[in-house]
N, C-alpha and C positions, 0 to 999 in steps of 0.2 A: 735207919736208912738202908735201902736195899743195895747190896754191893753191886757195883757196875751199872747201876740205874742211871738213866739220863737225868741230869739236873736241869729242871725247867726254869727258864728266866721268868722272873716276876715283874710285872709292869709297875710303873710308878702309880701312886695314888692320886688320881685326879689332878694332874699337873695344870698349873695356870700359866706359867711363864710363856709357853709357845703360842698361846691362844690370843690372837690380836684383839678380837672383839670384846673379850672379857677384860682386857688390859685397861688399867685405870686411865692411862694417858689419853686413850681414844675418847673416853667420855668427857674428860675435862676439856679436851680440845674441840669436841663437838659444840659445847656451849660457847667456848671462846670464838670459834669460827663463825657460828651463827650470829653471835652478837656483833662481831666485826663486819659480817656481811650486811647486817641491818644498818649499821652506822655509815657504811661506805657505799651503799647502793645508790643513793641520790647523787653524791659527788662523782661517782664513776659514770653514772648515766649522763650527767651534765658534760663531762669531758668527752665521752664517746659521741655525743650529739654533734660536736663541732670538730671532730678529729678524723683525719684520714690515716688509717693504719697500714703501714707497710707490711706488717705481719699481723693478721687479724685473729690468730689462733687464741691468744690470751683473752681478747674481747669476747669471742664466741664461747669459750669455756666459762668465763665469768658470767655472761648473760644467762647461760643454762643454770649455773650454780645459784645466782640471785633469784631466779624463778623458782627453783626447787626449795630454796631457803624460805621464800615467802609462803609457798604452799605448805611447807612443814610447820611454819609458825601458826598458820591458820587451822590446820587439822591434824598434824602429826606430833605436836609437842607433848600432849598428854599421853599418847600411846608410847612414845619414846621414854617418858618418865616411868611408865610401868615396867619397861624392859630394864631400866636402871635399878628400880626397886627390887626386881627379881634377883639381881646380883647381891644386893644388900641383904635380902631375906635369906638367901642360901648361905651366905657367909655368917649370918647370925645363928641359923638353925643347925649348921653342920659341925661346929667345933666339938660339942659333947660326943657326937657319934664318932668323930675322928679320934678323940681321946680314948674312948672305949675300945675302938679298933686297935689303937696303939698298944693298950694294955693287954689285949688278947694276943697280939702278934709278938710281943717282946720275948716270950719264952720259945717261940717257934723258930728262932734263928739257929738253935742248936739241935732241934729235934723236929720230927714230923708232927703235924697237928693231928689230934684225934678227930674222928668224924663229928663229935659234938662241938669241938673247937672250930672246925671248918664251917659247920652250919651256923655257928654264932657269928663268925666273921662274914660269911655270906649274907646273913640277914642284915648286917649293918651296911655292907657294900651295896646290896640291892636297894635298901632304903635311900641311900645317897644317890644311887643311879636313877631311881624313880623320880626323885626331886629334881635332878638335872634334866631328865627327859620331859617332865612337866613344863619346865621353864623353856626347854627347847621347842616344844610344841607351841607355847605361847609366843616365843620369838618368831616362829614361822608364821603364825596367824597375824602377828602385828608387823611382820617384816615390811609390808608395803608402806608403813609409816616412816621408816628410816631409809629404805632402799633407794628411793630416788635422790634424796639428799646425799647419801653416802656415795652413790655412783657419780653424781655431779661433782662432789668434793674430790673424788679420786681423779676424775678427768682434769679438773682444775689444777690439782696438785701435780699431775704428770706434766701438763703443759708448762706450768710455772717452773718446775724443777729442770725441764729441758730447754728453757728459753733464757738466753742471755739478755739482760736488760738493755744494754747499749753495745751491740756487737761491733767489732772493728769492720771498717769498710775500705774498699779501694776508691781512690779519687781518680777517675779515668778521663782520658781525652777522647770524646766520642768521634771526632773527625780523624783520629789516628787509632784505629782498632788495635788493641793489644798493648797500649802504653798507658801507664798510670803514674801518679805522683809518688816519688820515693826520695831517698837521699843517698849520696854516695859515701865512700869510705872516709871522706873528709867532712861529712855532715852537710854538704851543700845540696840543696833541692835539685832534683833531676827527674827526667822521665825514666821509667823502668819497664822492661819487657815482662809482661805478665806470664809469659811462657817459662820464665826463669823464676821459680817460686822463691820469694824473699819476704820475710816478715816485715822488712822495711817498707813494703808496698802497702801496708795496712795501717789505718789510723782510727783511733777512737775519738769521736768529736764530743767533747764535754761542753754542755751549755755554760756560758760565762756572761751573765747579763743578757744583752741583746745579741751577743756574739758567741763564738765557739773557740775552745782551745783544742788544737789538733795534737793528740798524744800518740806517739809512736807505739805500735803494738809490739815491736821488737824490743823496746826498752822504755818502760812507762815513765822513766825519769826524764825522757827526752820529749820536747815539744817543738813544733814548727814555729819559727819566729821570723820577723823582719826587723832588723836592727833599727832603732829609733834615731833618726837624724833630725835633731831639733831645728836645724836651719832649713831642711827640705820640707818637713811636715807642713808648715804654713803655706808653702807654695802649692800644695796639692789641694787646697781648699777652693781654688778657682777652676771652673771647668774650661775645656777648650772653647774658643782659641785664646783664652785669657791666661792660661797657665804656662809657666816656663819650665815645669817639671814633667819630663816625659819618661823618667825611669827612677827607680829607687834601689835600695840595697837588695842583694840577692837573698832569697829566703834560705834558711838553714835550720838545722836542729840545734838545740842547746838544752842544758839542764834547767828544769823548771825553776828550781830554787835559786838559780843564779841569773834569772831572766826578769827584766821589768815586766809587769803584768800586761801592759798594753802591747808589748812586742809579740806576745803569744796569743792575742785575741784577733779572730778573723770573722768578718761578716760573710755568711754563706746563705744559700737558699735551698729548700728541700725540693724545688722544681728542677727539671732537667735543664741542661745548658746554663750553668750558673757561673757567676764570677766568684773568685776567692780573693778577698782583699783584706789587708791589715786595717784595723779600725782607725789607725792614725793617718793613713794615706788615703784621702777620700777619692782621689781620681786615678789611683794606681791599682792594678790587679795582677795576680799571678799569671804568667804566660809561659808557654813553651814554644818559642818562635821557630824552632827547627832550622836555624840558620846554617847548621852543619848537617842537616838531615834529621828527620824525626826517627831517632834510633835510641837504643838502650844507652842511657847515660847522657842524653841531650840535656843541656842546662834548662832549668826552670828559673825565670827571672821575674822582676816586678817592673811593669811598664804601664804607660798611660792606657786607660780603658778606651778601646776603639770599637768594641763590638765584634771583633773578628773571631773566627773559630779557634784560633790558637790560645784564646783567653777563656774559652768555654769548657767547663768541667761537668762531670756527673758522678754520681755515687753508685757503686756496685758492691753489695745489694743496696737498694734505696735506703737513704738515711732515715732513721726514726725521728719523727718530729718531737719537739719539746712536749707537746700534749700527750704523745704516745708514751714517753718516758714518765710523765706525771701520772698517767693512768696506771702504769706498772707499779709505781710507788703507792698509789691509793689502794689498790687491791692486794698488795703484797701481804699485809698483816693477816688477812684471811686466807689467801691462797697458799701461804707457806705451810699450812697445817693439813692440806687436802689429802695427802697420801696416808697420814696417820688416822684420819677420821674415816677413810674409806673402809677400813677393816670392820666397822660396825655392820656392814652389809652381810657379814658372815657370822652373825651372832648365833643363829640357830645351829649352824655347823659346829661352832665352838662348844655349845652346850652338848651337842651329840657326841663330840669327842670326849668330853668329861664323862658322860654316861658310858660310852664304850669302854673307856679305860677302867671304870669301876666294875663293869660287867666282866671284863677280862680278868680283873683281880679276883672276883668271886669264883670264876671258873678255875683259876689257877690254884687257889687255896684248896678247893675240892680235889683237884688232881694231885696235889701234894699229899693230901690225906690218903688217897687211894694208893699212891705209889710209895708211901712212907718216906717222903723227902721233906727236908726242912723248907719252910717258906721264907725266902729272902726278898723282901720288898725292896725295889730299886729306888723308891721315893721315901723321903723323910716326912713323917707326919707333922713334925714341927715346922718344916719348910712349907708344907702345904698349908698349914694354918696361917703362917706368916703371910703367904701369898694371898690367901683369901681375905685376911684382915686388911692388907694393903689395897686390894681391889675394892673391897667394900667401902673403905674410907673415901676413895675418890668417887665411887658410884653414888654414895650418899650425898656427896657434894653436888654431883651432876644432877641427882634427883631434885635437889633444892633449886638448882639453877634452871631446871627444866619446868619449873612451875608455870602454869598457864598465865599467871599474872605477870611474868617477867616481860 
């Protein structure tokens, strides 16, 4: 080694870990996602046909993905299988070359390589690089087979990951702008000023049979209830003027586990200007009468349905319908993998990165010989072989799953 000479860093030997398109999981999930897409296309279409979507982003992303998956099934599956088999063949052909390279490099940790040793290492690295470049060119040529599906999968994955299935909403009084349903420090239902941000103003409406349970976003153990008065309930089954029940218990929040099921179930509608009524009280609805003025903290009570504006409520943002929630659940098993599958769109780039790393290694070993410096590889040949073995195993499975007969 030349005294005072600069020690040149040596690159890793064809790392696999950072390269997403060569990663095994993407190939496995591609097959899983495509299969789930086929199974769920018809049910999702049936739901979408009869559903109004308050947020159509998932529907639009799913529609694009389903179309791309169908086109891929018809014309791209065989080409994609070729790309998977390229990974298998590289992992099968390269181990002997890597082992020979490891044997040549072992003594070079303590001394500079001779020109003959450098050329021998270069020859192996160039052979490996050419094999990676050949596969990269093929990946580029066949890229149109997987790119539309990968892009559609990525978009679906992004939308799904950023979209809450059933987000909390405010239940507002349209006739009194700025007021919404909440509860006070004693747990009693009241109107709340939306200018004063308070998580008690937000509710998650969970479907419960034909009704909904209103769960507090501030404390998910709390639900809105109307206490069950067994003597009053039968009186609410007769409509005016034959009813003698014009009011019921004041709504409040209580712990779900300590609450009778019917006390926490409310009939609501996804249309504007809706009633909110406990399922047990057929002629009573939640009302904010504003008898002391419509203000922050004004009581919300249960009174006879009369059709007035003080009993009319709306959701902000619009409540997601049951069908929209079902649609989310139907497409979820496919959509959840979208971000991981999307990396397959970069397959040619990943092969190029492998080749570039090998080319850099070949240049580095030559520089070490010329400068009389030891060659210290930053990558372990054993680790590289283990990575390729792992990648090849999953790619081999993917190649089988990608059979045109599937």
